[in-house]
C-alpha positions as CSV (number, residue, x, y, z in Angstrom):
1,M,-248.7,-8.3,46.3
2,K,-246.9,-9.2,43.1
3,S,-244.0,-10.7,45.0
4,Y,-246.4,-13.1,46.7
5,S,-247.8,-14.1,43.3
6,Y,-244.4,-14.9,42.0
7,I,-243.6,-17.1,45.0
8,I,-246.8,-19.0,44.6
9,V,-246.1,-19.5,40.9
10,I,-242.6,-20.8,41.7
11,V,-243.8,-23.2,44.4
12,F,-246.5,-24.6,42.1
13,T,-244.0,-24.9,39.3
14,I,-241.6,-26.9,41.6
15,L,-244.4,-29.2,42.9
16,F,-246.4,-29.8,39.8
17,S,-244.0,-29.3,36.9
18,C,-244.0,-32.1,34.4
19,R,-241.6,-34.8,35.6
20,N,-241.2,-38.5,34.7
21,D,-239.3,-39.6,37.8
22,F,-242.3,-41.4,39.2
23,D,-244.4,-41.9,36.1
24,F,-245.1,-45.6,35.5
25,E,-246.0,-47.1,32.2
26,P,-247.6,-50.5,31.6
27,S,-245.1,-53.4,31.4
28,V,-244.7,-54.6,27.8
29,G,-243.3,-58.1,28.6
30,N,-239.7,-57.2,29.2
31,L,-239.4,-58.7,32.7
32,S,-236.8,-61.3,33.5
33,F,-236.8,-63.8,36.4
34,S,-234.3,-65.5,38.7
35,K,-235.7,-68.9,37.4
36,D,-238.2,-69.9,34.8
37,T,-239.7,-72.7,37.0
38,V,-240.0,-72.7,40.8
39,Y,-239.7,-76.3,42.0
40,L,-241.2,-76.7,45.5
41,D,-239.8,-79.8,47.1
42,T,-242.0,-82.8,47.9
43,V,-244.8,-82.1,50.5
44,F,-247.2,-84.5,52.2
45,T,-250.8,-84.2,51.3
46,N,-252.5,-81.2,53.0
47,I,-249.3,-80.2,54.8
48,G,-247.9,-76.8,54.0
49,S,-244.6,-76.4,52.2
50,S,-241.7,-74.2,53.1
51,T,-241.5,-70.7,51.5
52,Y,-239.7,-70.4,48.2
53,T,-238.5,-67.2,46.5
54,L,-238.7,-65.8,43.0
55,K,-237.0,-62.6,42.0
56,V,-238.5,-60.4,39.2
57,Y,-236.3,-57.9,37.4
58,N,-237.2,-54.7,35.6
59,N,-234.2,-54.4,33.3
60,S,-235.4,-51.2,31.5
61,D,-234.6,-47.6,32.3
62,K,-238.2,-46.8,32.8
63,N,-240.6,-47.2,35.7
64,I,-243.2,-49.8,34.9
65,A,-246.5,-51.0,36.4
66,I,-247.3,-54.7,35.9
67,P,-251.0,-54.7,35.1
68,K,-251.6,-58.0,36.9
69,I,-249.6,-60.6,38.8
70,Q,-251.8,-63.7,39.3
71,L,-251.9,-67.4,39.6
72,G,-253.0,-69.2,36.4
73,N,-255.7,-71.1,38.4
74,G,-256.8,-67.9,40.1
75,L,-258.5,-68.2,43.4
76,A,-258.9,-72.0,42.9
77,S,-255.1,-72.4,43.1
78,K,-253.5,-74.2,46.0
79,Y,-250.5,-72.0,45.8
80,R,-250.1,-68.8,47.8
81,L,-248.2,-65.7,46.9
82,M,-246.8,-62.8,48.8
83,V,-245.9,-59.7,46.6
84,D,-244.3,-56.7,48.3
85,G,-245.3,-58.0,51.7
86,I,-248.9,-58.5,50.7
87,P,-250.4,-62.0,50.6
88,G,-252.9,-63.0,47.9
89,Q,-253.4,-64.7,44.6
90,V,-254.1,-61.7,42.3
91,F,-252.3,-58.4,42.4
92,E,-253.0,-55.4,40.1
93,N,-250.8,-52.5,38.9
94,V,-247.7,-53.7,40.7
95,E,-245.1,-50.8,40.3
96,M,-241.4,-51.3,39.8
97,L,-238.8,-48.6,39.4
98,A,-236.3,-48.6,36.6
99,N,-233.6,-51.2,36.9
100,D,-235.2,-52.5,40.1
101,S,-236.3,-55.9,41.3
102,L,-239.2,-57.5,43.2
103,F,-239.4,-60.5,45.5
104,I,-242.3,-62.9,45.3
105,F,-242.7,-65.6,47.9
106,V,-244.5,-68.9,47.1
107,E,-246.0,-71.6,49.3
108,V,-248.4,-74.5,48.6
109,T,-250.8,-76.7,50.5
110,A,-252.5,-79.3,48.3
111,D,-254.2,-82.6,48.5
112,V,-252.9,-85.6,46.5
113,A,-256.2,-85.5,44.8
114,D,-255.3,-82.1,43.3
115,A,-252.2,-83.6,41.6
116,N,-251.8,-85.2,38.2
117,P,-252.7,-88.9,38.9
118,S,-249.9,-90.1,36.6
119,D,-247.0,-88.4,38.3
120,F,-248.6,-86.7,41.5
121,L,-247.3,-83.3,40.3
122,Y,-249.3,-80.3,41.2
123,T,-248.6,-77.4,38.8
124,D,-249.7,-73.9,38.2
125,Q,-248.2,-70.6,36.8
126,I,-247.5,-67.1,38.0
127,R,-248.6,-64.8,35.2
128,F,-247.3,-61.3,34.7
129,G,-249.2,-59.0,32.4
130,T,-252.8,-59.0,31.1
131,D,-255.1,-61.9,30.6
132,G,-254.3,-62.1,27.0
133,N,-250.6,-61.0,27.0
134,F,-248.4,-62.3,29.8
135,Q,-245.1,-63.7,30.8
136,K,-245.1,-66.7,33.0
137,V,-243.1,-68.7,35.6
138,E,-244.1,-72.3,36.1
139,L,-244.8,-73.8,39.6
140,V,-244.2,-77.5,40.2
141,T,-244.7,-79.5,43.4
142,L,-244.7,-83.3,44.1
143,I,-247.6,-84.2,46.4
144,Q,-247.1,-87.4,48.4
145,D,-250.0,-89.2,50.1
146,A,-249.4,-90.6,53.6
147,Y,-250.9,-92.2,56.6
148,F,-251.1,-89.7,59.4
149,I,-251.0,-90.7,63.1
150,Y,-251.7,-88.0,65.6
151,P,-253.2,-87.5,69.1
152,E,-256.9,-86.9,69.1
153,R,-258.0,-83.5,70.4
154,V,-261.2,-82.6,72.3
155,Q,-262.6,-79.0,72.4
156,N,-263.3,-77.8,75.9
157,P,-266.3,-75.6,76.9
158,D,-263.9,-72.6,77.1
159,N,-262.8,-73.3,73.4
160,T,-259.4,-74.6,74.5
161,Y,-258.3,-78.1,73.4
162,T,-257.2,-81.2,75.4
163,Y,-255.0,-83.6,73.5
164,E,-254.8,-87.4,73.9
165,N,-251.8,-88.1,76.1
166,V,-250.0,-90.8,78.1
167,S,-248.5,-90.7,81.5
168,L,-244.8,-90.9,82.0
169,G,-245.0,-91.1,85.8
170,T,-244.4,-88.2,88.2
171,D,-241.7,-85.5,88.7
172,E,-239.7,-85.0,91.9
173,N,-242.6,-83.1,93.4
174,G,-245.1,-85.8,92.7
175,N,-246.8,-84.0,89.8
176,P,-247.9,-86.1,86.9
177,I,-245.8,-86.0,83.7
178,T,-247.7,-86.5,80.5
179,I,-246.8,-86.4,76.9
180,K,-248.9,-85.7,73.9
181,A,-249.4,-89.1,72.3
182,S,-251.7,-91.5,70.5
183,V,-252.0,-95.2,71.4
184,L,-251.8,-97.3,68.2
185,S,-254.8,-99.4,67.4
186,E,-255.4,-102.5,65.3
187,N,-258.8,-101.1,64.2
188,D,-258.3,-97.4,63.6
189,M,-261.2,-95.9,61.7
190,I,-259.0,-94.0,59.3
191,N,-255.7,-95.9,59.1
192,G,-256.9,-99.4,59.7
193,N,-254.3,-101.5,61.5
194,E,-251.9,-99.0,63.0
195,L,-249.8,-101.9,64.5
196,H,-248.6,-102.9,61.0
197,W,-246.8,-100.2,59.0
198,N,-246.5,-101.1,55.4
199,N,-244.6,-99.7,52.4
200,T,-247.6,-98.6,50.3
201,K,-247.2,-94.9,51.4
202,P,-245.3,-93.1,54.1
203,Y,-246.4,-92.6,57.7
204,V,-246.3,-89.2,59.3
205,I,-246.3,-89.1,63.1
206,Y,-247.4,-86.2,65.2
207,G,-246.7,-86.4,68.9
208,Y,-245.6,-89.8,70.2
209,A,-247.1,-93.0,68.8
210,V,-247.4,-95.6,71.6
211,V,-247.2,-99.4,71.1
212,P,-249.5,-100.6,73.9
213,N,-248.9,-103.3,76.5
214,S,-248.7,-106.8,75.1
215,K,-248.8,-105.6,71.4
216,T,-246.2,-105.7,68.7
217,L,-245.7,-103.0,66.0
218,I,-244.5,-104.6,62.8
219,V,-242.8,-102.4,60.2
220,D,-242.4,-103.9,56.7
221,A,-239.3,-103.7,54.5
222,G,-239.2,-100.4,52.5
223,A,-241.4,-98.5,54.9
224,R,-240.8,-94.7,55.3
225,I,-241.6,-93.2,58.6
226,H,-241.5,-89.4,59.2
227,F,-241.7,-87.8,62.6
228,H,-242.8,-84.2,63.1
229,A,-241.0,-82.0,65.6
230,E,-241.1,-83.3,69.2
231,S,-242.5,-86.6,68.0
232,G,-241.4,-90.2,68.2
233,L,-242.3,-93.8,69.1
234,I,-242.7,-95.3,72.5
235,V,-242.6,-99.1,73.0
236,S,-244.4,-99.8,76.3
237,D,-244.0,-102.4,79.0
238,N,-244.3,-105.9,77.5
239,A,-244.7,-104.5,74.1
240,S,-242.4,-105.1,71.1
241,L,-241.1,-103.4,67.9
242,Q,-240.1,-105.5,64.9
243,V,-238.5,-103.7,62.0
244,N,-238.2,-106.1,59.1
245,G,-236.0,-104.3,56.6
246,T,-233.9,-106.3,54.2
247,I,-230.8,-105.7,52.0
248,S,-231.4,-103.2,49.2
249,T,-229.9,-103.6,45.7
250,T,-230.3,-100.1,44.4
251,E,-229.5,-96.5,45.5
252,E,-233.2,-96.0,46.2
253,L,-232.8,-98.3,49.2
254,E,-236.0,-100.0,48.3
255,N,-235.9,-102.5,51.2
256,E,-234.4,-100.3,53.9
257,V,-236.7,-98.9,56.6
258,I,-236.0,-95.2,57.2
259,F,-237.0,-93.2,60.3
260,E,-236.5,-89.5,59.8
261,G,-238.1,-86.1,60.1
262,D,-241.1,-84.8,58.1
263,R,-239.2,-82.0,56.4
264,L,-238.6,-83.3,52.9
265,E,-236.6,-80.4,51.5
266,P,-233.0,-81.2,50.6
267,D,-231.8,-78.4,53.0
268,F,-233.2,-80.5,55.9
269,S,-231.9,-83.9,54.8
270,E,-229.0,-83.9,57.3
271,I,-230.1,-81.5,60.0
272,P,-229.9,-83.0,63.5
273,G,-232.6,-82.8,66.2
274,Q,-235.7,-82.6,64.0
275,W,-237.7,-85.1,66.1
276,G,-237.5,-87.0,69.4
277,T,-236.6,-90.6,69.7
278,I,-237.5,-94.3,69.5
279,W,-238.0,-95.1,73.2
280,F,-237.9,-98.7,74.5
281,T,-239.3,-98.3,78.0
282,L,-238.6,-100.6,81.0
283,G,-240.2,-103.9,80.3
284,S,-240.4,-103.7,76.6
285,T,-239.3,-107.1,75.2
286,N,-238.3,-109.1,72.1
287,N,-237.4,-106.0,70.1
288,S,-235.8,-106.8,66.8
289,L,-234.6,-104.2,64.3
290,S,-233.1,-105.1,60.9
291,N,-231.9,-102.9,58.0
292,L,-233.1,-99.6,59.6
293,T,-231.7,-96.1,59.1
294,I,-232.4,-93.5,61.7
295,K,-231.6,-89.9,60.8
296,N,-231.8,-86.4,62.4
297,A,-233.3,-87.3,65.8
298,T,-232.5,-86.0,69.2
299,V,-231.7,-89.5,70.4
300,G,-231.9,-92.2,67.8
301,L,-232.7,-95.2,70.1
302,L,-233.4,-94.7,73.8
303,V,-233.4,-97.9,75.9
304,T,-234.4,-97.4,79.6
305,G,-234.1,-100.8,81.3
306,N,-234.5,-104.3,80.1
307,D,-237.0,-107.2,80.3
308,G,-235.1,-109.1,83.0
309,T,-234.5,-112.2,80.9
310,I,-231.1,-113.6,79.7
311,N,-232.0,-112.7,76.1
312,P,-231.2,-109.2,74.7
313,T,-234.1,-106.8,75.0
314,L,-233.1,-105.2,71.8
315,D,-231.5,-107.0,68.8
316,L,-229.9,-104.8,66.2
317,N,-228.9,-106.0,62.7
318,N,-227.7,-103.7,60.0
319,I,-228.6,-100.4,61.7
320,Q,-227.4,-96.9,60.8
321,V,-227.9,-94.0,63.1
322,Y,-226.8,-90.5,61.9
323,N,-227.1,-86.8,62.9
324,C,-228.5,-87.1,66.4
325,S,-228.2,-83.9,68.3
326,N,-227.7,-85.8,71.6
327,V,-226.8,-89.5,71.4
328,G,-227.2,-92.1,68.6
329,I,-228.0,-95.0,70.9
330,L,-228.6,-94.2,74.6
331,A,-229.0,-97.2,76.9
332,R,-229.7,-97.1,80.6
333,T,-229.3,-100.5,82.2
334,G,-230.0,-101.9,78.8
335,S,-229.6,-105.3,77.3
336,I,-228.6,-105.0,73.6
337,Y,-226.9,-107.2,71.0
338,G,-225.8,-105.5,67.8
339,L,-224.3,-106.7,64.5
340,N,-223.3,-104.3,61.8
341,V,-224.3,-101.1,63.6
342,V,-223.0,-97.8,62.3
343,T,-223.3,-94.4,64.1
344,N,-221.9,-91.0,63.1
345,N,-222.4,-87.3,63.7
346,C,-224.0,-87.3,67.2
347,G,-223.7,-84.4,69.6
348,E,-222.4,-86.3,72.7
349,A,-221.8,-89.9,71.7
350,G,-222.5,-92.4,69.0
351,I,-223.4,-94.9,71.6
352,A,-223.7,-94.5,75.4
353,C,-224.0,-97.6,77.6
354,T,-225.0,-96.0,80.9
355,F,-226.2,-97.1,84.3
356,G,-224.6,-100.5,83.8
357,G,-226.3,-103.2,81.7
358,S,-225.3,-105.9,79.3
359,Y,-224.1,-105.2,75.8
360,E,-222.4,-107.1,72.9
361,F,-221.5,-105.5,69.6
362,T,-219.8,-107.2,66.7
363,H,-218.5,-105.8,63.4
364,C,-219.8,-102.3,64.2
365,T,-218.5,-98.9,63.2
366,F,-218.9,-96.2,65.8
367,G,-217.8,-93.0,64.2
368,N,-218.3,-89.5,65.4
369,Y,-217.4,-86.4,63.4
370,W,-219.7,-84.0,65.2
371,P,-218.1,-80.6,65.2
372,S,-217.4,-80.4,69.0
373,P,-214.3,-81.2,71.1
374,N,-216.5,-82.9,73.7
375,Q,-218.1,-85.7,71.8
376,T,-217.0,-89.4,71.7
377,S,-217.9,-92.5,69.8
378,L,-218.5,-94.7,72.9
379,F,-219.3,-93.7,76.4
380,V,-219.8,-96.3,79.3
381,D,-220.6,-95.7,82.9
382,D,-222.2,-97.5,85.9
383,Y,-223.7,-94.7,87.9
384,D,-226.8,-92.4,87.8
385,G,-225.7,-89.9,90.4
386,S,-226.9,-91.9,93.4
387,I,-226.9,-95.6,92.6
388,E,-224.1,-97.8,91.3
389,Y,-225.2,-100.4,88.7
390,A,-223.5,-103.6,87.6
391,L,-222.0,-103.5,84.1
392,T,-222.3,-107.2,83.6
393,K,-221.0,-107.1,80.0
394,A,-219.8,-104.6,77.5
395,D,-218.1,-106.7,74.7
396,F,-216.9,-105.2,71.4
397,N,-215.6,-107.5,68.7
398,N,-214.1,-106.4,65.4
399,C,-215.4,-102.9,65.9
400,I,-214.1,-99.4,64.9
401,F,-214.2,-96.4,67.2
402,Y,-213.0,-93.3,65.5
403,G,-213.9,-89.7,65.0
404,S,-212.7,-86.1,64.9
405,T,-211.7,-85.8,68.6
406,N,-208.6,-87.3,70.3
407,Y,-210.6,-89.9,72.3
408,S,-213.2,-92.1,70.7
409,I,-214.0,-94.1,73.9
410,A,-214.7,-92.8,77.4
411,F,-215.4,-94.6,80.7
412,E,-216.7,-93.4,84.0
413,K,-216.6,-95.9,86.8
414,E,-217.8,-95.0,90.3
415,G,-217.1,-96.8,93.6
416,S,-215.5,-100.2,94.1
417,D,-218.0,-102.5,92.6
418,P,-216.0,-105.1,90.7
419,N,-218.9,-105.7,88.2
420,F,-217.5,-103.3,85.6
421,N,-216.9,-105.8,82.9
422,Y,-215.8,-104.7,79.4
423,Q,-213.8,-106.3,76.6
424,F,-212.4,-105.2,73.3
425,N,-211.3,-107.9,70.8
426,N,-209.6,-106.9,67.5
427,C,-211.0,-103.4,67.5
428,L,-209.6,-100.2,65.9
429,I,-209.7,-97.5,68.6
430,K,-208.7,-93.8,68.2
431,F,-207.1,-92.7,71.5
432,N,-204.6,-89.9,71.3
433,D,-203.5,-89.4,74.9
434,F,-201.2,-86.6,73.8
435,N,-200.4,-85.4,77.3
436,N,-200.4,-88.8,79.0
437,Q,-203.3,-87.9,81.3
438,F,-204.7,-91.4,81.0
439,S,-201.4,-93.4,81.0
440,N,-202.0,-94.6,84.6
441,N,-205.7,-95.0,84.3
442,P,-206.5,-98.8,84.7
443,L,-209.5,-98.5,82.3
444,Y,-207.2,-97.5,79.3
445,Q,-204.4,-100.0,79.5
446,F,-204.4,-101.0,75.9
447,S,-201.7,-103.6,76.3
448,G,-203.7,-105.4,79.0
449,S,-206.2,-108.3,78.8
450,K,-209.2,-105.9,78.3
451,Y,-207.8,-105.1,74.8
452,V,-206.9,-108.1,72.8
453,N,-205.3,-107.5,69.4
454,C,-206.5,-104.0,69.2
455,L,-205.2,-101.3,66.9
456,I,-204.8,-98.0,68.7
457,A,-204.7,-94.9,66.6
458,T,-202.6,-92.4,68.5
459,N,-202.7,-89.8,65.7
460,S,-204.5,-89.1,62.4
461,T,-202.1,-91.2,60.3
462,T,-201.4,-94.3,62.5
463,N,-204.0,-97.0,62.2
464,N,-206.3,-94.8,60.2
465,P,-209.6,-96.5,59.1
466,D,-209.6,-94.8,55.7
467,F,-213.3,-93.9,55.7
468,K,-214.7,-92.9,52.4
469,N,-216.4,-89.6,53.4
470,P,-217.3,-89.3,57.1
471,S,-218.7,-85.8,56.6
472,K,-221.4,-87.4,54.5
473,N,-221.9,-90.4,56.8
474,Q,-220.0,-92.7,54.4
475,L,-218.0,-94.9,56.7
476,L,-217.0,-97.6,54.2
477,I,-213.3,-98.4,54.6
478,G,-210.9,-98.3,51.7
479,Q,-208.0,-100.6,50.7
480,N,-205.6,-98.5,52.8
481,S,-207.6,-99.0,56.0
482,A,-205.8,-100.4,59.1
483,G,-209.0,-102.4,59.6
484,K,-208.5,-104.3,56.4
485,G,-207.7,-108.0,57.1
486,T,-207.3,-107.5,60.9
487,A,-210.5,-108.9,62.2
488,D,-210.9,-112.1,64.2
489,F,-212.7,-114.6,62.0
490,N,-214.2,-116.3,65.0
491,Y,-216.5,-113.3,65.2
492,S,-216.9,-113.0,61.4
493,S,-217.8,-116.6,60.6
494,G,-221.3,-116.9,59.1
495,T,-221.9,-113.2,58.9
496,S,-222.2,-110.7,56.0
497,D,-221.4,-107.0,56.2
498,I,-224.0,-104.3,56.3
499,L,-224.3,-104.2,52.5
500,G,-224.9,-108.0,52.4
501,N,-221.4,-109.0,51.3
502,Q,-220.3,-112.2,52.9
503,R,-217.3,-112.4,55.2
504,N,-215.9,-115.5,53.8
505,N,-212.5,-114.4,52.6
506,L,-209.7,-114.7,55.1
507,P,-208.6,-112.5,56.7
508,T,-211.8,-110.5,57.3
509,D,-212.1,-106.7,57.9
510,I,-212.8,-104.8,61.1
511,G,-216.0,-102.8,61.2
512,A,-219.5,-103.0,59.6
513,Y,-218.2,-102.8,56.0
514,N,-215.9,-105.1,54.0
515,F,-213.2,-102.9,52.5
516,S,-213.8,-101.6,49.0
517,I,-211.9,-99.7,46.3
518,F,-213.2,-96.1,46.1
519,E,-213.9,-94.6,42.7
């Protein structure tokens, strides 16, 4: 019996002996933090932010219990915390082992009315300790007010929702194709005139915004338009889009119109494919875009058909299209005139003139440094898989076609239709036919009449455009550019470059930019 007593004593001694391995004493303010202020990037009013991370360190050799982790504004705060995987705004007796760390995740959803009216900053603190003795980390967010355009939704009897939509026709089986969209109105109860986008505050688009038949959407200089995922703009039959940007004089691009996604964090500033497209449907007419930058779309501009007149359906002046996951400008039997158009970093092509059509581009820079061996700067064809279309005109004057692949232009001609008309005048074209696979192809005879006074870059050093920094979409040309002083002034006369610098010094430069001396 005594032996059993000894065993029990030993077991209890092991289990309940006085140990301090897992004893926790209250924190005395010796925490350190990965940052003293968490800056959450700009968010739109009442739209949730991304998640941000704060790391808390216990630098002591003792286990501690933080009496309280809480937001300074308590339950009234618009910030949200997650501590040790638990969401909330107040956390008590949070334990930390010696020399250990703790992650805190922070989000915010706030109204512009919650922000400081002088600077639109919404602030709070994360406090660590007791109510009277605490360490703190500041929280700062800029809240931006906006106009919101989105499809109306109606609740069904079964508690599901039906959203406002528009018809896109039928599929190959005759089934209707619809898209979640809102038709813009001149007398919207919330936004007022939705057919006139001003620069007083940004616009945020959910779903597709539709310019209805016989109406014109006017966009003022300096307007900022943000598209949510899978959103865009549709210009209907007999409708028009007029973007009235002008030359800017500061780095803030105060007069440029910008179409981009609605993620405002710096990490998303150059991410392709964040939203859909600007779609000019068959029959849209008198579309005029000036000083417009389009970023991070799937397709920047989609043109499906033309208005049937002799005038261009789409007139582009000082247009930049960057970071499109598919194509920068995709035209199908389009009718487009472009002056000072710049494209770069597009998954398949900077510009694709497909299913025939009529195109004229002057002083444009079509770059493409997308990280893929299959992309090109320019693609042209006359066939949709079943029908051959007439390419009535594809003229390129004083333009640059250059990128990271060997071939910056690509043609696909089907059948024997003679109406495949294209012309390059005083253009700089990268075409490195390193194995002579195109040497006998009649579409690429650079010494022929289709290519007048063109500079052909057959490698990375010959006829290089000397771009400033194409990886950052900076396609200005330097003083060592092959395009410097090699343009045809007949196409330059009376024009300015994309920055507003006149082309009045002979000889003029190829591309959308006059040459400059880089700092």
